[in-house]
ZAMINU-863380 format. One record per residue (C-alpha): residue number from 1; x, y, z; residue in three letters. Coordinates in steps of 0.1 Angstrom, whole numbers. Layout:
% residues N
{num:NUM c1:X c2:Y c3:Z residu:ala}
...
This chain:
% residues 396
{num:1 c1:1682 c2:1971 c3:252 residu:met}
{num:2 c1:1660 c2:1981 c3:280 residu:thr}
{num:3 c1:1636 c2:1957 c3:297 residu:ser}
{num:4 c1:1599 c2:1966 c3:294 residu:pro}
{num:5 c1:1583 c2:1979 c3:326 residu:ala}
{num:6 c1:1566 c2:1952 c3:346 residu:pro}
{num:7 c1:1529 c2:1954 c3:340 residu:arg}
{num:8 c1:1500 c2:1936 c3:357 residu:thr}
{num:9 c1:1469 c2:1935 c3:335 residu:pro}
{num:10 c1:1438 c2:1952 c3:348 residu:ala}
{num:11 c1:1414 c2:1928 c3:363 residu:leu}
{num:12 c1:1377 c2:1932 c3:362 residu:val}
{num:13 c1:1362 c2:1911 c3:390 residu:thr}
{num:14 c1:1336 c2:1885 c3:383 residu:lys}
{num:15 c1:1323 c2:1889 c3:419 residu:leu}
{num:16 c1:1320 c2:1926 c3:425 residu:pro}
{num:17 c1:1298 c2:1921 c3:456 residu:asn}
{num:18 c1:1321 c2:1897 c3:473 residu:val}
{num:19 c1:1347 c2:1909 c3:498 residu:gly}
{num:20 c1:1362 c2:1894 c3:530 residu:thr}
{num:21 c1:1336 c2:1872 c3:545 residu:thr}
{num:22 c1:1321 c2:1880 c3:579 residu:ile}
{num:23 c1:1334 c2:1846 c3:591 residu:phe}
{num:24 c1:1370 c2:1856 c3:584 residu:thr}
{num:25 c1:1364 c2:1890 c3:600 residu:val}
{num:26 c1:1349 c2:1876 c3:632 residu:met}
{num:27 c1:1374 c2:1847 c3:635 residu:ser}
{num:28 c1:1404 c2:1871 c3:630 residu:thr}
{num:29 c1:1389 c2:1895 c3:656 residu:leu}
{num:30 c1:1382 c2:1867 c3:680 residu:ala}
{num:31 c1:1419 c2:1856 c3:679 residu:ala}
{num:32 c1:1431 c2:1892 c3:683 residu:glu}
{num:33 c1:1409 c2:1898 c3:713 residu:lys}
{num:34 c1:1413 c2:1863 c3:728 residu:lys}
{num:35 c1:1375 c2:1859 c3:726 residu:ala}
{num:36 c1:1356 c2:1826 c3:727 residu:val}
{num:37 c1:1349 c2:1819 c3:691 residu:asn}
{num:38 c1:1312 c2:1808 c3:688 residu:leu}
{num:39 c1:1310 c2:1824 c3:653 residu:gly}
{num:40 c1:1323 c2:1801 c3:627 residu:gln}
{num:41 c1:1307 c2:1766 c3:625 residu:gly}
{num:42 c1:1334 c2:1741 c3:634 residu:phe}
{num:43 c1:1340 c2:1719 c3:664 residu:pro}
{num:44 c1:1369 c2:1726 c3:688 residu:asp}
{num:45 c1:1369 c2:1689 c3:700 residu:phe}
{num:46 c1:1387 c2:1660 c3:684 residu:pro}
{num:47 c1:1372 c2:1634 c3:662 residu:cys}
{num:48 c1:1370 c2:1597 c3:671 residu:asp}
{num:49 c1:1406 c2:1583 c3:674 residu:pro}
{num:50 c1:1394 c2:1552 c3:656 residu:asn}
{num:51 c1:1388 c2:1574 c3:625 residu:leu}
{num:52 c1:1423 c2:1587 c3:627 residu:ile}
{num:53 c1:1435 c2:1551 c3:631 residu:gly}
{num:54 c1:1416 c2:1540 c3:600 residu:ala}
{num:55 c1:1431 c2:1568 c3:579 residu:val}
{num:56 c1:1466 c2:1561 c3:593 residu:thr}
{num:57 c1:1463 c2:1524 c3:585 residu:glu}
{num:58 c1:1453 c2:1533 c3:549 residu:ala}
{num:59 c1:1484 c2:1554 c3:546 residu:met}
{num:60 c1:1505 c2:1526 c3:560 residu:arg}
{num:61 c1:1490 c2:1502 c3:534 residu:gln}
{num:62 c1:1503 c2:1525 c3:507 residu:gly}
{num:63 c1:1469 c2:1539 c3:497 residu:leu}
{num:64 c1:1483 c2:1573 c3:489 residu:asn}
{num:65 c1:1480 c2:1577 c3:451 residu:gln}
{num:66 c1:1453 c2:1591 c3:429 residu:tyr}
{num:67 c1:1419 c2:1573 c3:435 residu:pro}
{num:68 c1:1392 c2:1570 c3:409 residu:pro}
{num:69 c1:1377 c2:1603 c3:399 residu:met}
{num:70 c1:1343 c2:1592 c3:413 residu:thr}
{num:71 c1:1357 c2:1581 c3:446 residu:gly}
{num:72 c1:1370 c2:1548 c3:459 residu:val}
{num:73 c1:1346 c2:1519 c3:455 residu:ala}
{num:74 c1:1345 c2:1509 c3:492 residu:pro}
{num:75 c1:1334 c2:1544 c3:502 residu:leu}
{num:76 c1:1308 c2:1547 c3:475 residu:arg}
{num:77 c1:1294 c2:1513 c3:485 residu:glu}
{num:78 c1:1294 c2:1523 c3:522 residu:ala}
{num:79 c1:1274 c2:1554 c3:512 residu:ile}
{num:80 c1:1248 c2:1535 c3:493 residu:thr}
{num:81 c1:1245 c2:1510 c3:522 residu:asp}
{num:82 c1:1240 c2:1539 c3:546 residu:lys}
{num:83 c1:1214 c2:1557 c3:524 residu:leu}
{num:84 c1:1195 c2:1524 c3:519 residu:arg}
{num:85 c1:1195 c2:1518 c3:557 residu:ala}
{num:86 c1:1187 c2:1554 c3:566 residu:trp}
{num:87 c1:1161 c2:1563 c3:540 residu:his}
{num:88 c1:1149 c2:1530 c3:526 residu:gly}
{num:89 c1:1124 c2:1523 c3:555 residu:pro}
{num:90 c1:1108 c2:1556 c3:547 residu:his}
{num:91 c1:1103 c2:1549 c3:510 residu:gly}
{num:92 c1:1137 c2:1564 c3:501 residu:gly}
{num:93 c1:1153 c2:1561 c3:467 residu:arg}
{num:94 c1:1179 c2:1534 c3:463 residu:ser}
{num:95 c1:1212 c2:1546 c3:447 residu:tyr}
{num:96 c1:1237 c2:1527 c3:426 residu:asp}
{num:97 c1:1273 c2:1531 c3:439 residu:ala}
{num:98 c1:1288 c2:1530 c3:405 residu:gly}
{num:99 c1:1266 c2:1555 c3:386 residu:ser}
{num:100 c1:1249 c2:1576 c3:412 residu:glu}
{num:101 c1:1274 c2:1584 c3:440 residu:ile}
{num:102 c1:1303 c2:1608 c3:437 residu:thr}
{num:103 c1:1328 c2:1616 c3:464 residu:val}
{num:104 c1:1336 c2:1653 c3:466 residu:thr}
{num:105 c1:1361 c2:1677 c3:482 residu:ala}
{num:106 c1:1335 c2:1688 c3:508 residu:gly}
{num:107 c1:1299 c2:1700 c3:504 residu:ala}
{num:108 c1:1308 c2:1735 c3:491 residu:thr}
{num:109 c1:1326 c2:1720 c3:461 residu:gln}
{num:110 c1:1297 c2:1696 c3:456 residu:ala}
{num:111 c1:1272 c2:1725 c3:455 residu:ile}
{num:112 c1:1294 c2:1745 c3:431 residu:phe}
{num:113 c1:1299 c2:1715 c3:408 residu:thr}
{num:114 c1:1261 c2:1708 c3:407 residu:ala}
{num:115 c1:1254 c2:1744 c3:398 residu:ile}
{num:116 c1:1281 c2:1744 c3:371 residu:leu}
{num:117 c1:1267 c2:1711 c3:357 residu:ala}
{num:118 c1:1231 c2:1724 c3:352 residu:val}
{num:119 c1:1232 c2:1763 c3:351 residu:val}
{num:120 c1:1238 c2:1781 c3:319 residu:arg}
{num:121 c1:1242 c2:1818 c3:312 residu:ala}
{num:122 c1:1210 c2:1836 c3:320 residu:gly}
{num:123 c1:1194 c2:1807 c3:339 residu:asp}
{num:124 c1:1177 c2:1816 c3:372 residu:glu}
{num:125 c1:1183 c2:1798 c3:404 residu:val}
{num:126 c1:1161 c2:1803 c3:435 residu:ile}
{num:127 c1:1178 c2:1806 c3:468 residu:val}
{num:128 c1:1160 c2:1810 c3:501 residu:leu}
{num:129 c1:1173 c2:1839 c3:523 residu:asp}
{num:130 c1:1190 c2:1837 c3:547 residu:pro}
{num:131 c1:1214 c2:1813 c3:531 residu:cys}
{num:132 c1:1249 c2:1799 c3:532 residu:tyr}
{num:133 c1:1273 c2:1825 c3:517 residu:asp}
{num:134 c1:1287 c2:1803 c3:489 residu:ser}
{num:135 c1:1253 c2:1798 c3:471 residu:tyr}
{num:136 c1:1250 c2:1832 c3:453 residu:val}
{num:137 c1:1286 c2:1835 c3:442 residu:pro}
{num:138 c1:1285 c2:1800 c3:428 residu:asn}
{num:139 c1:1254 c2:1808 c3:407 residu:ile}
{num:140 c1:1270 c2:1841 c3:395 residu:glu}
{num:141 c1:1303 c2:1823 c3:385 residu:leu}
{num:142 c1:1282 c2:1799 c3:364 residu:ala}
{num:143 c1:1266 c2:1828 c3:346 residu:gly}
{num:144 c1:1233 c2:1823 c3:364 residu:gly}
{num:145 c1:1210 c2:1848 c3:380 residu:ile}
{num:146 c1:1202 c2:1843 c3:417 residu:pro}
{num:147 c1:1166 c2:1849 c3:427 residu:val}
{num:148 c1:1164 c2:1854 c3:464 residu:arg}
{num:149 c1:1131 c2:1844 c3:481 residu:val}
{num:150 c1:1129 c2:1852 c3:518 residu:pro}
{num:151 c1:1120 c2:1826 c3:544 residu:leu}
{num:152 c1:1093 c2:1839 c3:567 residu:thr}
{num:153 c1:1109 c2:1864 c3:592 residu:pro}
{num:154 c1:1110 c2:1851 c3:627 residu:gly}
{num:155 c1:1100 c2:1815 c3:620 residu:ser}
{num:156 c1:1122 c2:1810 c3:590 residu:phe}
{num:157 c1:1096 c2:1786 c3:575 residu:arg}
{num:158 c1:1094 c2:1783 c3:537 residu:pro}
{num:159 c1:1068 c2:1806 c3:521 residu:asp}
{num:160 c1:1056 c2:1784 c3:492 residu:phe}
{num:161 c1:1034 c2:1812 c3:477 residu:asp}
{num:162 c1:1065 c2:1834 c3:474 residu:lys}
{num:163 c1:1086 c2:1805 c3:460 residu:ile}
{num:164 c1:1059 c2:1797 c3:435 residu:ser}
{num:165 c1:1057 c2:1834 c3:424 residu:ala}
{num:166 c1:1095 c2:1834 c3:419 residu:ala}
{num:167 c1:1094 c2:1805 c3:394 residu:ile}
{num:168 c1:1097 c2:1816 c3:358 residu:ser}
{num:169 c1:1104 c2:1799 c3:324 residu:pro}
{num:170 c1:1141 c2:1807 c3:331 residu:arg}
{num:171 c1:1142 c2:1789 c3:365 residu:thr}
{num:172 c1:1168 c2:1762 c3:362 residu:arg}
{num:173 c1:1172 c2:1751 c3:398 residu:ala}
{num:174 c1:1163 c2:1757 c3:435 residu:ile}
{num:175 c1:1187 c2:1754 c3:464 residu:leu}
{num:176 c1:1172 c2:1741 c3:497 residu:val}
{num:177 c1:1190 c2:1736 c3:530 residu:asn}
{num:178 c1:1176 c2:1715 c3:559 residu:ser}
{num:179 c1:1186 c2:1714 c3:587 residu:pro}
{num:180 c1:1191 c2:1751 c3:580 residu:his}
{num:181 c1:1221 c2:1772 c3:584 residu:asn}
{num:182 c1:1219 c2:1798 c3:599 residu:pro}
{num:183 c1:1184 c2:1796 c3:615 residu:ser}
{num:184 c1:1186 c2:1760 c3:629 residu:ala}
{num:185 c1:1151 c2:1752 c3:615 residu:thr}
{num:186 c1:1142 c2:1718 c3:600 residu:val}
{num:187 c1:1119 c2:1713 c3:571 residu:trp}
{num:188 c1:1089 c2:1691 c3:579 residu:ser}
{num:189 c1:1076 c2:1662 c3:558 residu:ala}
{num:190 c1:1047 c2:1685 c3:548 residu:gln}
{num:191 c1:1072 c2:1711 c3:537 residu:asp}
{num:192 c1:1089 c2:1686 c3:515 residu:met}
{num:193 c1:1056 c2:1674 c3:501 residu:leu}
{num:194 c1:1047 c2:1710 c3:492 residu:arg}
{num:195 c1:1080 c2:1714 c3:474 residu:leu}
{num:196 c1:1075 c2:1681 c3:456 residu:gln}
{num:197 c1:1041 c2:1692 c3:444 residu:asp}
{num:198 c1:1054 c2:1726 c3:434 residu:leu}
{num:199 c1:1082 c2:1712 c3:413 residu:leu}
{num:200 c1:1063 c2:1682 c3:398 residu:ala}
{num:201 c1:1051 c2:1699 c3:366 residu:pro}
{num:202 c1:1085 c2:1717 c3:360 residu:thr}
{num:203 c1:1120 c2:1708 c3:348 residu:asp}
{num:204 c1:1136 c2:1725 c3:377 residu:ile}
{num:205 c1:1165 c2:1708 c3:394 residu:phe}
{num:206 c1:1167 c2:1706 c3:432 residu:leu}
{num:207 c1:1201 c2:1710 c3:450 residu:ile}
{num:208 c1:1194 c2:1697 c3:485 residu:ser}
{num:209 c1:1221 c2:1708 c3:510 residu:asp}
{num:210 c1:1217 c2:1682 c3:538 residu:glu}
{num:211 c1:1251 c2:1686 c3:555 residu:val}
{num:212 c1:1235 c2:1687 c3:590 residu:tyr}
{num:213 c1:1213 c2:1657 c3:584 residu:glu}
{num:214 c1:1223 c2:1639 c3:616 residu:his}
{num:215 c1:1218 c2:1669 c3:639 residu:met}
{num:216 c1:1181 c2:1669 c3:645 residu:val}
{num:217 c1:1166 c2:1673 c3:680 residu:phe}
{num:218 c1:1137 c2:1666 c3:702 residu:asp}
{num:219 c1:1126 c2:1635 c3:684 residu:gly}
{num:220 c1:1122 c2:1651 c3:650 residu:gln}
{num:221 c1:1134 c2:1635 c3:618 residu:gln}
{num:222 c1:1155 c2:1648 c3:590 residu:his}
{num:223 c1:1133 c2:1645 c3:559 residu:his}
{num:224 c1:1158 c2:1640 c3:531 residu:ser}
{num:225 c1:1149 c2:1647 c3:495 residu:ala}
{num:226 c1:1159 c2:1610 c3:490 residu:ala}
{num:227 c1:1127 c2:1600 c3:508 residu:arg}
{num:228 c1:1104 c2:1617 c3:483 residu:phe}
{num:229 c1:1105 c2:1599 c3:449 residu:pro}
{num:230 c1:1095 c2:1629 c3:428 residu:ala}
{num:231 c1:1121 c2:1651 c3:445 residu:leu}
{num:232 c1:1148 c2:1624 c3:444 residu:ala}
{num:233 c1:1144 c2:1621 c3:407 residu:ala}
{num:234 c1:1155 c2:1657 c3:401 residu:arg}
{num:235 c1:1178 c2:1662 c3:431 residu:ala}
{num:236 c1:1215 c2:1665 c3:438 residu:phe}
{num:237 c1:1216 c2:1655 c3:475 residu:ile}
{num:238 c1:1247 c2:1669 c3:492 residu:val}
{num:239 c1:1262 c2:1655 c3:524 residu:ser}
{num:240 c1:1294 c2:1662 c3:544 residu:ser}
{num:241 c1:1316 c2:1638 c3:562 residu:phe}
{num:242 c1:1333 c2:1668 c3:578 residu:gly}
{num:243 c1:1301 c2:1678 c3:596 residu:lys}
{num:244 c1:1291 c2:1643 c3:605 residu:thr}
{num:245 c1:1324 c2:1631 c3:619 residu:tyr}
{num:246 c1:1339 c2:1663 c3:633 residu:his}
{num:247 c1:1366 c2:1666 c3:606 residu:val}
{num:248 c1:1356 c2:1698 c3:588 residu:thr}
{num:249 c1:1392 c2:1704 c3:577 residu:gly}
{num:250 c1:1393 c2:1672 c3:557 residu:trp}
{num:251 c1:1368 c2:1686 c3:532 residu:lys}
{num:252 c1:1352 c2:1653 c3:521 residu:val}
{num:253 c1:1316 c2:1649 c3:512 residu:gly}
{num:254 c1:1294 c2:1633 c3:485 residu:phe}
{num:255 c1:1266 c2:1638 c3:461 residu:val}
{num:256 c1:1238 c2:1613 c3:454 residu:ala}
{num:257 c1:1219 c2:1619 c3:422 residu:ala}
{num:258 c1:1202 c2:1599 c3:394 residu:pro}
{num:259 c1:1226 c2:1584 c3:369 residu:ala}
{num:260 c1:1220 c2:1610 c3:341 residu:ala}
{num:261 c1:1225 c2:1639 c3:364 residu:met}
{num:262 c1:1255 c2:1622 c3:380 residu:thr}
{num:263 c1:1271 c2:1618 c3:346 residu:ala}
{num:264 c1:1269 c2:1655 c3:339 residu:glu}
{num:265 c1:1280 c2:1663 c3:374 residu:phe}
{num:266 c1:1311 c2:1641 c3:369 residu:arg}
{num:267 c1:1320 c2:1659 c3:337 residu:lys}
{num:268 c1:1325 c2:1691 c3:357 residu:val}
{num:269 c1:1339 c2:1673 c3:388 residu:his}
{num:270 c1:1368 c2:1657 c3:368 residu:gln}
{num:271 c1:1381 c2:1691 c3:358 residu:phe}
{num:272 c1:1375 c2:1713 c3:389 residu:asn}
{num:273 c1:1387 c2:1687 c3:415 residu:val}
{num:274 c1:1392 c2:1653 c3:397 residu:phe}
{num:275 c1:1399 c2:1633 c3:429 residu:thr}
{num:276 c1:1396 c2:1635 c3:467 residu:val}
{num:277 c1:1424 c2:1625 c3:490 residu:asn}
{num:278 c1:1427 c2:1587 c3:490 residu:thr}
{num:279 c1:1436 c2:1576 c3:526 residu:pro}
{num:280 c1:1407 c2:1597 c3:540 residu:met}
{num:281 c1:1383 c2:1579 c3:517 residu:gln}
{num:282 c1:1394 c2:1544 c3:527 residu:phe}
{num:283 c1:1395 c2:1555 c3:564 residu:gly}
{num:284 c1:1359 c2:1568 c3:561 residu:leu}
{num:285 c1:1347 c2:1536 c3:544 residu:ala}
{num:286 c1:1361 c2:1515 c3:572 residu:ser}
{num:287 c1:1347 c2:1538 c3:599 residu:phe}
{num:288 c1:1312 c2:1538 c3:584 residu:met}
{num:289 c1:1308 c2:1501 c3:591 residu:ala}
{num:290 c1:1296 c2:1512 c3:626 residu:asp}
{num:291 c1:1264 c2:1532 c3:621 residu:pro}
{num:292 c1:1264 c2:1544 c3:657 residu:thr}
{num:293 c1:1290 c2:1570 c3:647 residu:his}
{num:294 c1:1262 c2:1589 c3:631 residu:tyr}
{num:295 c1:1230 c2:1576 c3:648 residu:thr}
{num:296 c1:1243 c2:1589 c3:681 residu:ala}
{num:297 c1:1249 c2:1624 c3:668 residu:leu}
{num:298 c1:1214 c2:1638 c3:676 residu:pro}
{num:299 c1:1218 c2:1630 c3:713 residu:ala}
{num:300 c1:1254 c2:1641 c3:713 residu:phe}
{num:301 c1:1246 c2:1676 c3:700 residu:tyr}
{num:302 c1:1212 c2:1679 c3:717 residu:gln}
{num:303 c1:1230 c2:1677 c3:751 residu:arg}
{num:304 c1:1254 c2:1705 c3:740 residu:lys}
{num:305 c1:1224 c2:1725 c3:727 residu:arg}
{num:306 c1:1206 c2:1721 c3:760 residu:asp}
{num:307 c1:1237 c2:1730 c3:780 residu:leu}
{num:308 c1:1241 c2:1762 c3:760 residu:phe}
{num:309 c1:1204 c2:1771 c3:760 residu:arg}
{num:310 c1:1201 c2:1766 c3:797 residu:asp}
{num:311 c1:1231 c2:1789 c3:802 residu:gly}
{num:312 c1:1216 c2:1815 c3:779 residu:leu}
{num:313 c1:1185 c2:1815 c3:800 residu:ala}
{num:314 c1:1205 c2:1835 c3:825 residu:asn}
{num:315 c1:1209 c2:1864 c3:800 residu:thr}
{num:316 c1:1183 c2:1887 c3:784 residu:arg}
{num:317 c1:1188 c2:1872 c3:750 residu:phe}
{num:318 c1:1155 c2:1857 c3:736 residu:arg}
{num:319 c1:1162 c2:1822 c3:724 residu:leu}
{num:320 c1:1149 c2:1812 c3:690 residu:leu}
{num:321 c1:1141 c2:1775 c3:684 residu:pro}
{num:322 c1:1171 c2:1753 c3:675 residu:ser}
{num:323 c1:1156 c2:1723 c3:658 residu:glu}
{num:324 c1:1187 c2:1711 c3:640 residu:gly}
{num:325 c1:1223 c2:1718 c3:630 residu:ser}
{num:326 c1:1247 c2:1730 c3:657 residu:tyr}
{num:327 c1:1236 c2:1767 c3:658 residu:phe}
{num:328 c1:1216 c2:1787 c3:682 residu:gln}
{num:329 c1:1201 c2:1820 c3:671 residu:cys}
{num:330 c1:1191 c2:1847 c3:697 residu:val}
{num:331 c1:1173 c2:1880 c3:696 residu:asp}
{num:332 c1:1193 c2:1908 c3:712 residu:lys}
{num:333 c1:1165 c2:1934 c3:714 residu:ser}
{num:334 c1:1157 c2:1927 c3:750 residu:gly}
{num:335 c1:1192 c2:1932 c3:764 residu:leu}
{num:336 c1:1198 c2:1958 c3:791 residu:ala}
{num:337 c1:1229 c2:1973 c3:775 residu:val}
{num:338 c1:1228 c2:2003 c3:752 residu:pro}
{num:339 c1:1247 c2:1983 c3:725 residu:glu}
{num:340 c1:1215 c2:1963 c3:719 residu:lys}
{num:341 c1:1205 c2:1991 c3:696 residu:asp}
{num:342 c1:1235 c2:1986 c3:673 residu:leu}
{num:343 c1:1230 c2:1968 c3:640 residu:gly}
{num:344 c1:1237 c2:1931 c3:641 residu:glu}
{num:345 c1:1271 c2:1934 c3:625 residu:ala}
{num:346 c1:1283 c2:1962 c3:648 residu:asp}
{num:347 c1:1268 c2:1944 c3:678 residu:phe}
{num:348 c1:1289 c2:1913 c3:670 residu:cys}
{num:349 c1:1320 c2:1934 c3:667 residu:leu}
{num:350 c1:1313 c2:1949 c3:701 residu:trp}
{num:351 c1:1304 c2:1915 c3:716 residu:leu}
{num:352 c1:1337 c2:1900 c3:704 residu:thr}
{num:353 c1:1358 c2:1930 c3:715 residu:ser}
{num:354 c1:1342 c2:1939 c3:748 residu:glu}
{num:355 c1:1324 c2:1908 c3:761 residu:ile}
{num:356 c1:1349 c2:1883 c3:746 residu:gly}
{num:357 c1:1325 c2:1860 c3:727 residu:val}
{num:358 c1:1323 c2:1859 c3:689 residu:ala}
{num:359 c1:1290 c2:1855 c3:671 residu:ala}
{num:360 c1:1278 c2:1860 c3:635 residu:ile}
{num:361 c1:1251 c2:1885 c3:625 residu:pro}
{num:362 c1:1222 c2:1869 c3:607 residu:leu}
{num:363 c1:1221 c2:1899 c3:583 residu:ser}
{num:364 c1:1253 c2:1885 c3:568 residu:ala}
{num:365 c1:1232 c2:1857 c3:553 residu:phe}
{num:366 c1:1208 c2:1880 c3:535 residu:tyr}
{num:367 c1:1214 c2:1896 c3:501 residu:gly}
{num:368 c1:1200 c2:1929 c3:513 residu:asp}
{num:369 c1:1215 c2:1928 c3:548 residu:gly}
{num:370 c1:1181 c2:1924 c3:564 residu:phe}
{num:371 c1:1185 c2:1932 c3:601 residu:asp}
{num:372 c1:1162 c2:1915 c3:627 residu:gln}
{num:373 c1:1183 c2:1920 c3:658 residu:asn}
{num:374 c1:1193 c2:1883 c3:656 residu:val}
{num:375 c1:1228 c2:1868 c3:659 residu:val}
{num:376 c1:1240 c2:1832 c3:656 residu:arg}
{num:377 c1:1261 c2:1812 c3:680 residu:phe}
{num:378 c1:1277 c2:1778 c3:672 residu:cys}
{num:379 c1:1276 c2:1752 c3:701 residu:phe}
{num:380 c1:1298 c2:1726 c3:684 residu:ala}
{num:381 c1:1323 c2:1732 c3:712 residu:lys}
{num:382 c1:1338 c2:1715 c3:742 residu:lys}
{num:383 c1:1317 c2:1719 c3:773 residu:asp}
{num:384 c1:1344 c2:1740 c3:789 residu:glu}
{num:385 c1:1344 c2:1763 c3:759 residu:thr}
{num:386 c1:1306 c2:1767 c3:761 residu:leu}
{num:387 c1:1308 c2:1773 c3:799 residu:gln}
{num:388 c1:1335 c2:1800 c3:795 residu:leu}
{num:389 c1:1313 c2:1817 c3:768 residu:ala}
{num:390 c1:1283 c2:1815 c3:791 residu:leu}
{num:391 c1:1302 c2:1831 c3:820 residu:glu}
{num:392 c1:1310 c2:1861 c3:798 residu:arg}
{num:393 c1:1276 c2:1863 c3:783 residu:leu}
{num:394 c1:1260 c2:1863 c3:818 residu:ala}
{num:395 c1:1271 c2:1899 c3:820 residu:arg}
{num:396 c1:1243 c2:1906 c3:795 residu:leu}
């Protein structure tokens, strides 16, 4: 009897517009060319050794088995204490650790789970371009329809007339990100009030991506959705321990949301992740007892931003404002090299290969590849890494 020929079924992709991300392309090229990688947004310096010690101690104590699906109680309680201390004085919502806080496997999973929890086939979800690259595929995998609304070119401020015009009876949610990746802008209190007024008569959910919440500069404040009662009542607020504590590879974050929304969120969470690694949770809970670990972050990153911006002043790049996050966008149109006329993506390939510094084209964050002659650098790097990059960029 002959064996049947091996056959792999034909696969029709659910994400026909998704290929290898620009972050993978640029990081791979940077490694190949031994370029300084200022493209992908992660630190190249270590986290606080006390955090490593806290996680190690949790492991030694035998805290290595499945935790509760919602997250270990000490961490959820530490989160509620932090939210109360951070946002309470500004009229912020108080969250219950048991029914309104869920520990997640990073912010990307948190956003995807929030979308899966509320978006049904045919629902529309508003995203503001340029935006983080997971948003639209997440919406599409949930059967939703992404509705892209551009931020104002150049300033990257929200255009509430355009947002209002995009709302339809099928709009289920809106995704907002502040401090903003990739533009490094920060929504003002007035922006948040405009959003609150716009959504007030609707049943639209807000997914508020606040992973860079502690990286806000020049005396500005981060205006969390938690500080605006009518927004908090409809919001999944997403945060990232990886961004805050320089441990992006741990993939630990959390979502704060009203109890009814959290209950639906957890229905999805229990089946797409279920739990998040136990010793990291206990270690983070212990580490959070000292608030200076996050209250000192604005000054820590502002010094790096200023070092990088001061160095870029020796080039012909035009610096865009960097109000928050750990990104710096620049306009390349004033450079003295002929490659300035390349599109953003080709320019970044040239910059990585020939100058030895990797950046990300802003066009990669737009659905239509909108090209503004702007590229993004990440300054979450050791000073010596930034200095080496600046030495190479000085040729421009």
